[in-house]
N, C-alpha and C positions, 0 to 999 in steps of 0.2 A: 250765409247768403241773404239772410234778411236785415243785415247791418244798416240801421239807418232807414228802415222802410217807410217810416213816417217823416220824411225830410220835407223842408219848406217848399221844395220844387213840386212835390206831390200836387199840390192844388193847380198847377199849371196843365197836367195831364188831364185832371178831372175836366177842365173847362175846354179841353180841346180833344173832343173823341176822336176815332179813327175814323178818317175820310173814306177809306176803303171799306169800312163797315159801314158807314152812312150810304154809300152808293149802291149797296148790295142788301137793301132792306128785303127779309125773308121771314118765314116762318119755319120753325123745325117740325120734323115727325116727332109724333109722340113716341117717348122711350129713348131717344137719341139724338145727338147732333154733335157738330163738329166746331171748334173755334180755332181757325188757322192762325197761327202767331208768325208775325215778321219783325223786322228790325225797323220801326217799333210801334206795332199796331195788332190789332185783332181783327179778322174778318170772320162774322158768322151771322147767325138769325137774330133779328129784331125781337122775335116772340118765341117762346118754347112753352110746351105744355106742361103742367104740374105732375108730380108722381115720380117714382124710381125713373131715373134716366141715365144713360150711359153717355157722359160727357167726355169727348175725345178732343185732345190738344194736338193738332199738326203743326211740327215747327219748320217752318220754311224762312226762317231767320237765319244769321251767321253767328248768334250766340244762343246759349241755351235759355230756354223759355219754359214757364209753366203756366197754367190757367187757374188763378185763385178766384172764386166765386164770393161774392159778398151781396147779401140781402138786407134791403132798407127797410124800416119800420113802415107800416101804412102812413100815406100821407107824405113821406120824405122822399126827395128828389135827388138825383145826381147833383144839381146846383146845391142843396143843402149839405149832400156831403163834403163838396169842396168847400164851403163857408166853414164847416166844422173843423174840418183839417187845417185852413187857413189859420183859424182861432187857436188851435192846439195841436202843432204839427207831429207830435210826439204820440198821441193817443187817438184812435179812432173813436167817434161818437157810440156811445152805448146802446143807440138803436139801429146801429150796423152790426149783422152778423157774419162771421166768417161760415161759409157753407161748403167748404171742399172745392173739389175739382182736381184733375189730373195733375201730378206734380212734374218735376223738371225732365226735360227730354233735351238731348243734343241736336243740333241741327239736321234735318233729314228724317229723324226720327217722329214717332207719335207715341201716346199713351193715352189711356183710358180709365176713369173713375166712375163708380155707380154710386150717384148720390139721390137722396130723397129732396126734391124739390118742392118748396111751396110757393102758392101765387104770390106774386108782387113784384117790385122794381128791384132789379139785381144789376151788379157791374161784374165784370170779369177784368182781372188785374193781373199783370205780372211784377211780382215784388223782388225779383232778383236784381242785386246790382251788378254796373257793368264794371270794368277794371279800374274806374276811379271812385267806385263807390256810390255812383248815381242809380237810384232803383229805375228800372225800365218804364215804371209807371209815371216816373216823373218826365219821361223822354216821350210821352205820348201814348203808353201802352195800356189804355183803358178802354172798355166799350160798355155802355148801357145797354141792358136787354130786358124784357119784361116775360114774366113767368107767368102763364093765365091760367085758368082752371079748367083742368083737362076732363074730358067726357068721353067715356068709351073704356076700353080694356086696359088695365095696368100691366105695366111689366111685370114679370116674374122675377123676383130676386133669386139670384145665385146663391147657394149655400157655401159658404166658405170652408174651406179645409185647415186654414192657420188663422187664428185669431192675434192680433197685435193690440194690446191693451198700453195707452199711453197715459202715464201719470207724472205728476210732479217731482222728480224729474226722471223717468226712466221708460224703457218699452220693457214690457212683459209679453213673451210669445206664448201661446198654448201648447205648442210643441216644437221641436228642432225643425228648420226649414231643410228639405232634401233637395237632391238635383232633381230637374223635372218643373213642369208648369204647375204653379198653384194660385187659387183664388184666396186672396186674402182680407180679411176684414180689420179695419182700423176701428178701434173703439176709444173714445176720449174719457177717461175717468179723472183727468185732472181738474184744477180750479180755473183754468184759462185756455185760450185756444192751443191746439198742438196740431202737428203735421207729422207725416213720415215721407222723407226722401229715401228712395231705395237706390243705393250706389254699390256698382260693381268695381271693387277696388283694383288698382293696379298691383301687380305683384310687390309685396314688402311695404306697401303704404298702408297707413292707418286711417281712421275715419278723421281724427284731428289734422291730418296733412289735406285731405280734401277740403276741409273747411278752411282752412288757411288759406288756399287758393283762391278764396273769393272775397279776402281782406283787401282794403284799397291799396294799391301799391304791388300787389303780388305779381310774381313774373312766372310766364308759362302755364301751359295749360294744368286743369286739376287732374291729379293721380287716381282718376277713376271714371267711371260713365255712369251719369244718372240714368235711371232705368223707370221713370215714374214714381207712383204711389199717391199718396192722398195730400193735397195743400190743407191750410189750416181750416180745422172744424172747431166749433164750440163744445164747452164742457157737455157730455152726455149725449153728444152726436157720435155718428157713424158712418162709414162709407167703404166700399169694395173697390178692389183692383186685381187684376190678373197679371202675373209675371212669369217667365221663363227663367229658371235659376239653372246657371250651367256649374259645373265644379269650380270653386273658387271662394275668394274672401269676399264679403259684402258687409255694408254698414247700413244702419238705419239711422236716420239723422232728423232732429228737430230744430231749424233754425230760429223759431220764433224766441225773443228775448224774455 
């Protein structure tokens, strides 16, 4: 799903942010906010208070979308990020950090991830490719927003009942996942950014079949339903999400190269 995520077209999207997002400048409530995903843009707040935050993505598009949050180092701007990606389309600048967000959901669905947000300039991106392999961010699906210093009561972090540890290159579960609702924490103990996409697989399908459906030229819908998770986080970071597990076969996938 992340194949070619830093294509040369990436810089075009960063230079042309969502007009819908610009038209609806707003500040989020402390502890929660929603980014509404469309084909291809985001509508959401211009400012977000720092601290533990429940970040929701609401998919009102016709394709699968997620909300990857990226924090820029102090003094860096979205224009700096665009220039850096133009100079080296294959690698994000070292002063840009993946800070998570809710992972992929199908049209009409929503997902939430609880992340620790630090003050500073941020971007929200969708890195999922379309059927021709072009990342949605290259089609304009990017929005800048500022995380401001919060004053007041912080959100209480929910205690997880399952921990998924991402390493280079495997997922390790603290215990088997049973049917029912679970609050899951993703911890990145790898040496690079990792994510977890939670997928309810179709009968007889395997994780590799779902991955193959996002390769350029693939025909037909993916054999499974993405149910959120956590988009990319850096080494040592963590995030929380809650999911309902019905009996069946699931996959945990990291699409980062």
